[in-house]
KOLFI-380024 format. One record per residue (C-alpha): residue in three letters; x, y, z. Coordinates in steps of 0.25 Angstrom, whole numbers, plus 5000, padded with zeros to 4 digits. Each point is the difference from the previous one (the first is absolute). Example, Ala and Ser with C-alpha at 12.3 -4.5 7.8 and 13.67 -1.06 7.14 Angstrom:
residues 2
> ALA:5049:4982:5031
> SER:5006:5014:4998
***
This chain:
residues 442
> UNK:4701:5073:5336
> UNK:4990:5005:5010
> UNK:4987:4996:4993
> UNK:4998:4986:5006
> UNK:5004:5004:5013
> UNK:4991:5012:5000
> UNK:4989:4992:4994
> UNK:5001:4989:5011
> UNK:5000:5011:5011
> UNK:4987:5007:4994
> UNK:4993:4986:4999
> UNK:5003:4997:5015
> UNK:4995:5014:5003
> UNK:4987:4999:4993
> UNK:4996:4985:5001
> UNK:4989:4995:5009
> UNK:4991:4987:5000
> UNK:4987:5001:4992
> UNK:4989:5004:5009
> UNK:5009:5003:5012
> UNK:5003:5013:5007
> UNK:5010:5010:4997
> UNK:5015:4997:5003
> UNK:4998:4985:5001
> UNK:5012:4997:4991
> UNK:5009:5012:5005
> UNK:5007:4991:5009
> UNK:5007:4993:4989
> UNK:5009:5011:4998
> UNK:5005:5000:5014
> UNK:5006:4986:5003
> UNK:5004:4991:4988
> UNK:5006:4989:5008
> UNK:4990:4989:5005
> UNK:5003:4986:5005
> UNK:4991:4988:5004
> UNK:4997:4997:4985
> UNK:4999:4985:5002
> UNK:4988:4994:5006
> UNK:5002:4998:5015
> UNK:5012:5009:5001
> UNK:4999:5009:5012
> UNK:4997:5014:4998
> UNK:5011:5009:5005
> UNK:5003:5015:5002
> UNK:4999:5008:4987
> UNK:4993:4988:4993
> UNK:4990:5006:4990
> UNK:4986:4995:5001
> UNK:4987:5001:4993
> UNK:4986:5002:5006
> UNK:4991:4988:4996
> UNK:4988:5003:5009
> UNK:4989:5009:4994
> UNK:5005:5010:5010
> UNK:5009:5000:5011
> UNK:4999:5009:5012
> UNK:5012:5008:5005
> UNK:5000:5001:5015
> UNK:5008:5007:5011
> UNK:4996:4994:5013
> UNK:4985:4997:4999
> UNK:4997:5012:4991
> UNK:4998:4998:4985
> UNK:5009:5011:4993
> UNK:4998:4996:4986
> UNK:4998:4990:4989
> UNK:5008:4992:4990
> UNK:4993:4994:4988
> UNK:5001:4987:4993
> UNK:5013:5001:4991
> UNK:5006:5011:5008
> UNK:5015:4997:5003
> UNK:5009:5004:5012
> UNK:5013:4997:5007
> UNK:5000:4993:5013
> UNK:5007:5009:5011
> UNK:4997:4991:5012
> UNK:4993:4987:5003
> UNK:4993:4996:5013
> UNK:4990:4990:5004
> UNK:4993:4998:4987
> UNK:5001:5015:4996
> UNK:5009:5008:4990
> UNK:5004:5014:5003
> UNK:4998:5009:4987
> UNK:5007:5014:4999
> UNK:5001:5006:4987
> UNK:4994:5011:4991
> UNK:4991:5005:5011
> UNK:4995:4987:5004
> UNK:5003:4995:5015
> UNK:4994:4989:5007
> UNK:4999:4985:5003
> UNK:4994:4990:4989
> UNK:4996:4986:5003
> UNK:5009:4990:4995
> UNK:4989:4992:4993
> UNK:4996:5012:4992
> UNK:5013:5001:4992
> UNK:5010:4990:4993
> UNK:5014:5001:4993
> UNK:5000:5003:4985
> UNK:5002:4985:4995
> UNK:4989:4995:5009
> UNK:4991:5012:4997
> UNK:5001:4997:4985
> UNK:4996:4985:5003
> UNK:4988:5006:5008
> UNK:4995:5009:4989
> UNK:5002:4989:4990
> UNK:4991:4991:5008
> UNK:4990:5012:5002
> UNK:5000:5002:4985
> UNK:4997:4985:4998
> UNK:4988:5001:5009
> UNK:4995:5014:4996
> UNK:5007:5007:4989
> UNK:4999:5016:5002
> UNK:5008:5011:4994
> UNK:5005:5005:5014
> UNK:5006:4986:5003
> UNK:5007:4999:4986
> UNK:5005:5015:5002
> UNK:5005:4996:5014
> UNK:5007:4988:4995
> UNK:5006:5008:4988
> UNK:5006:5010:5010
> UNK:5006:4989:5008
> UNK:5006:4993:4988
> UNK:5007:5014:4997
> UNK:5005:5001:5014
> UNK:5005:4986:5000
> UNK:5008:5003:4987
> UNK:5002:4991:4987
> UNK:4985:4998:4998
> UNK:4997:5011:4990
> UNK:4993:4991:4991
> UNK:4991:4995:5011
> UNK:4997:5014:5005
> UNK:4996:5005:4986
> UNK:4991:4987:4999
> UNK:4994:5004:5013
> UNK:4997:5015:4997
> UNK:4994:4996:4987
> UNK:4991:4991:5006
> UNK:4996:5010:5011
> UNK:4998:5010:4988
> UNK:4991:4990:4993
> UNK:4991:4998:5013
> UNK:5000:5015:5003
> UNK:5005:5009:4988
> UNK:4996:5013:5007
> UNK:5012:5001:5010
> UNK:5011:5009:4994
> UNK:5010:4995:5011
> UNK:4999:4986:4993
> UNK:5004:5006:4987
> UNK:5011:5008:5006
> UNK:5006:4988:5007
> UNK:5000:4991:4988
> UNK:5006:5011:4993
> UNK:5011:5001:5010
> UNK:5003:4985:4997
> UNK:5000:5002:4985
> UNK:5010:5012:5002
> UNK:5009:4991:5008
> UNK:5000:4990:4989
> UNK:5003:5011:4990
> UNK:4987:4998:4993
> UNK:4998:5015:4999
> UNK:4988:5000:4990
> UNK:4992:4991:5009
> UNK:5004:5009:5012
> UNK:4996:5012:4993
> UNK:4986:4994:4996
> UNK:4997:4996:5015
> UNK:5004:5014:5005
> UNK:4991:5006:4990
> UNK:4988:4992:5005
> UNK:5004:5004:5014
> UNK:5000:5015:4996
> UNK:4987:4998:4993
> UNK:4994:4994:5012
> UNK:5006:5010:5010
> UNK:5004:5013:4992
> UNK:5003:5008:5013
> UNK:5011:4991:5005
> UNK:5014:5005:4996
> UNK:5007:4987:5004
> UNK:4995:4993:4988
> UNK:5004:5011:4991
> UNK:5014:5000:5006
> UNK:5001:4985:4998
> UNK:4996:5001:4986
> UNK:5010:5012:4998
> UNK:5011:4991:5006
> UNK:4997:4989:4990
> UNK:5000:5010:4988
> UNK:5013:5005:5005
> UNK:5006:4986:5001
> UNK:4994:4997:4986
> UNK:5008:5012:4994
> UNK:4987:5009:4998
> UNK:5005:5012:5007
> UNK:4989:5009:4994
> UNK:4988:4992:5006
> UNK:5008:4998:5013
> UNK:5001:5015:5001
> UNK:4985:5001:4997
> UNK:4996:4990:5011
> UNK:5009:5006:5010
> UNK:4994:5014:4997
> UNK:4986:4994:5002
> UNK:5004:4994:5013
> UNK:5006:5014:5005
> UNK:4987:5007:4996
> UNK:4992:4990:5009
> UNK:5011:5000:5011
> UNK:5008:5013:4999
> UNK:5008:4996:5013
> UNK:5005:4987:4994
> UNK:5015:5002:5000
> UNK:5003:4987:4993
> UNK:4992:5004:4988
> UNK:5008:5013:4999
> UNK:5013:4992:5002
> UNK:4997:4989:4989
> UNK:4995:5011:4990
> UNK:5013:5008:5003
> UNK:5009:4988:4996
> UNK:4992:4999:4987
> UNK:5002:5014:4997
> UNK:5015:4997:5002
> UNK:4999:4989:4989
> UNK:4994:5010:4991
> UNK:5011:5011:5003
> UNK:4989:5009:5005
> UNK:5009:5005:5012
> UNK:4992:5012:5004
> UNK:4988:4991:5002
> UNK:5007:4989:5007
> UNK:5006:5010:5010
> UNK:4986:5006:5002
> UNK:4994:4986:5003
> UNK:5012:4997:5009
> UNK:4998:5013:5008
> UNK:4986:4995:5003
> UNK:5004:4986:5003
> UNK:5010:5006:5010
> UNK:4990:5010:5006
> UNK:4989:4989:5002
> UNK:5009:4989:5005
> UNK:4998:4998:5015
> UNK:5013:4992:5001
> UNK:5014:5007:4998
> UNK:5007:4987:4997
> UNK:4990:4997:4989
> UNK:5000:5014:4995
> UNK:5015:4999:4998
> UNK:4998:4991:4988
> UNK:4992:5012:4994
> UNK:5012:5009:5003
> UNK:5009:4990:4992
> UNK:4990:5001:4989
> UNK:4999:5015:5000
> UNK:5015:5001:5001
> UNK:5001:4991:4987
> UNK:4991:5009:4993
> UNK:5008:5012:5003
> UNK:5013:4993:4996
> UNK:4994:4996:4987
> UNK:4996:5015:4998
> UNK:5014:5004:5003
> UNK:4998:5006:5013
> UNK:5011:4991:5007
> UNK:5002:5010:5012
> UNK:4986:4999:5004
> UNK:5000:4985:4997
> UNK:5011:4997:5009
> UNK:4994:5008:5012
> UNK:4987:4991:4998
> UNK:5008:4987:5000
> UNK:5007:5005:5013
> UNK:4987:5003:5006
> UNK:4994:4986:4996
> UNK:5012:4993:5006
> UNK:4997:5008:5013
> UNK:4985:4996:5000
> UNK:5003:4986:4998
> UNK:5010:4998:5010
> UNK:4991:4992:5010
> UNK:4994:4990:4990
> UNK:5011:4990:4995
> UNK:4992:4995:4988
> UNK:4997:5014:4995
> UNK:5014:5005:5004
> UNK:5007:4990:4991
> UNK:4991:5005:4988
> UNK:5003:5014:5003
> UNK:5014:4999:5002
> UNK:5002:4991:4988
> UNK:4992:5010:4991
> UNK:5009:5012:5005
> UNK:5012:4991:4996
> UNK:4995:4998:4986
> UNK:4997:5015:4999
> UNK:5015:5003:5004
> UNK:5004:4990:4989
> UNK:4992:5008:4990
> UNK:5006:5013:5005
> UNK:5014:4993:4999
> UNK:5002:5002:5015
> UNK:5006:4987:5001
> UNK:5007:5002:5014
> UNK:4986:5003:5006
> UNK:4993:4988:4993
> UNK:5011:4991:5005
> UNK:4998:5006:5014
> UNK:4985:4998:5000
> UNK:5001:4985:4995
> UNK:5011:4997:5010
> UNK:4992:5006:5011
> UNK:4988:4992:4995
> UNK:5007:4987:5000
> UNK:5005:5003:5015
> UNK:4986:5002:5004
> UNK:4993:4989:4992
> UNK:5011:4990:4997
> UNK:4990:4991:4993
> UNK:4994:5010:4991
> UNK:5004:4995:4986
> UNK:4997:5013:4993
> UNK:5012:5008:5006
> UNK:5010:4989:4996
> UNK:4994:5000:4986
> UNK:5001:5015:4998
> UNK:5014:5001:5006
> UNK:5005:4988:4992
> UNK:4994:5007:4987
> UNK:5007:5013:5004
> UNK:5014:4993:5002
> UNK:4998:4992:4987
> UNK:4995:5010:4990
> UNK:5002:5014:5006
> UNK:5005:5009:4988
> UNK:5010:5006:5010
> UNK:5012:4990:5001
> UNK:5003:5005:5015
> UNK:4988:4993:5005
> UNK:5001:4987:4993
> UNK:5005:4988:5007
> UNK:4998:4986:4994
> UNK:5003:4992:5012
> UNK:4991:5008:5009
> UNK:4989:5000:4989
> UNK:5000:4985:4999
> UNK:4999:4999:5015
> UNK:4988:5009:5001
> UNK:4993:4994:4988
> UNK:5002:4986:5005
> UNK:4994:5004:5013
> UNK:4988:5007:4993
> UNK:4997:4987:4992
> UNK:5001:4992:5013
> UNK:4990:5009:5008
> UNK:4990:5002:4989
> UNK:4988:4991:5003
> UNK:4998:4996:4986
> UNK:5008:4999:4987
> UNK:5001:5014:4993
> UNK:5006:5004:4987
> UNK:5005:5013:5005
> UNK:5008:4994:5011
> UNK:5006:4990:4991
> UNK:5004:5011:4990
> UNK:5006:5008:5011
> UNK:5008:4988:5004
> UNK:5004:4998:4985
> UNK:5005:5015:4999
> UNK:5008:4998:5013
> UNK:5007:4987:4995
> UNK:5003:5008:4987
> UNK:5006:5011:5008
> UNK:5008:4990:5008
> UNK:5005:4994:4987
> UNK:4993:4987:5001
> UNK:4992:5000:4987
> UNK:4997:4985:5000
> UNK:4992:5002:5012
> UNK:4995:5014:4995
> UNK:4994:4993:4988
> UNK:4994:4988:5008
> UNK:4993:5010:5009
> UNK:4995:5009:4989
> UNK:4994:4988:4993
> UNK:4993:4997:5013
> UNK:4995:5014:5000
> UNK:4994:4999:4986
> UNK:4993:4987:5004
> UNK:4994:5007:5011
> UNK:4996:5013:4993
> UNK:4986:5003:4995
> UNK:4999:4998:4984
> UNK:4999:5015:4997
> UNK:5013:5002:5008
> UNK:5009:4989:4995
> UNK:5007:5008:4989
> UNK:5005:5010:5010
> UNK:5007:4989:5008
> UNK:5006:4994:4987
> UNK:5007:5013:4997
> UNK:5009:4999:5013
> UNK:5002:4985:4997
> UNK:5006:5004:4986
> UNK:5010:5009:5008
> UNK:5004:4989:5010
> UNK:5002:4990:4989
> UNK:5009:5009:4993
> UNK:5008:5002:5014
> UNK:4995:5014:5002
> UNK:4994:5005:5013
> UNK:4987:5008:5001
> UNK:4999:5015:5003
> UNK:4988:5008:5002
> UNK:5004:5012:4992
> UNK:4987:5006:4996
> UNK:4985:5000:5004
> UNK:4997:4992:4987
> UNK:5009:4988:5004
> UNK:4995:4988:5008
> UNK:4999:5001:5015
> UNK:4993:4992:5010
> UNK:4986:5003:5003
> UNK:5002:5006:5014
> UNK:4986:5004:5005
> UNK:4991:4999:5012
> UNK:5002:4985:5002
> UNK:5015:5001:4999
> UNK:5000:5002:5015
> UNK:4989:4991:5004
> UNK:5003:4986:5005
***
């Protein structure tokens, strides 16, 4: 699903150190690779560093052209004679090496600073660094909690702790923190959008729609909120409202590549309304708009392939999936959907057990983490190939991996395989893999 990804992006877009100037955390969204984590390891180009001085001057020649504040992060572009060159998010200049450290060393620096003189600002900085380091969510929550205890007036601190609760899927705690951030800063649409994301993930679509609507009232040019609300209208089968919101998202989005995702969403709404002719035109336009962005292109092409399957245009679907594999040979989603088509297609002309097993095996190998749907697709492929022992084995794996509320659906297919029968996707109510946004995300 999209929610965690969009939540994290919004977090990176809005976060900043307590008490620091605007934009101080924005660099985190630009370079995600940093080296020099061990004490004494030399800083290299693209190392991610954190300012530990109270302030660090940016210089070009002898001129001071800007300031970085304590806790600001940046990626090194060049290293020369005791200076680092910074060039990102509108900041350019040389910074003294003594004013900044790699992430691990900076965490130790702020730990010592807190030991000597605990402040909300330093706890907040260390919490952000722990987030950047990864795998330290509990420590980050503890840091933000202590920062809040020392200074409960800063909305950003509640927001950042809320993001960590969201990542841990402690949605009620995240919602409570966002509510406090909204109370402290009622004119900030980002806090409303973050709470809306959490309500959406929790399954409370009504409250999510209300929060997105409030965010839109505060910031009518916010295309992300229109897009998110449109997808919720789709969930509620409110297709005209979804189309209207996708219209606005497309109009406001400055990036044609990103807007192609909304073309896909709008095409899906039209398809659900029965307007397949217009839906096909919009899927085609989405493919055209996304051609220059490999990440988005995969999603858009894969989505069109799934639409072709729904329209029983199997030749078109297979063509899109094979072209997707040609351009992105390590994209698990294309293999998965192609395997499912070759294993379970209602039209026997398109079924091919041997190719289905080949495609499904590749889909499982390329997926970065165990996945119930991928195992179920492999099971269906084995069944189509007549290898029911392996089909049963893979389907049992799928059941183990499936969420508790979905296990019964997977058991239906298991019963067929145990009886020596293949699976066919005969009607909309039958089980089928959860092909969605993250099907084509690696």
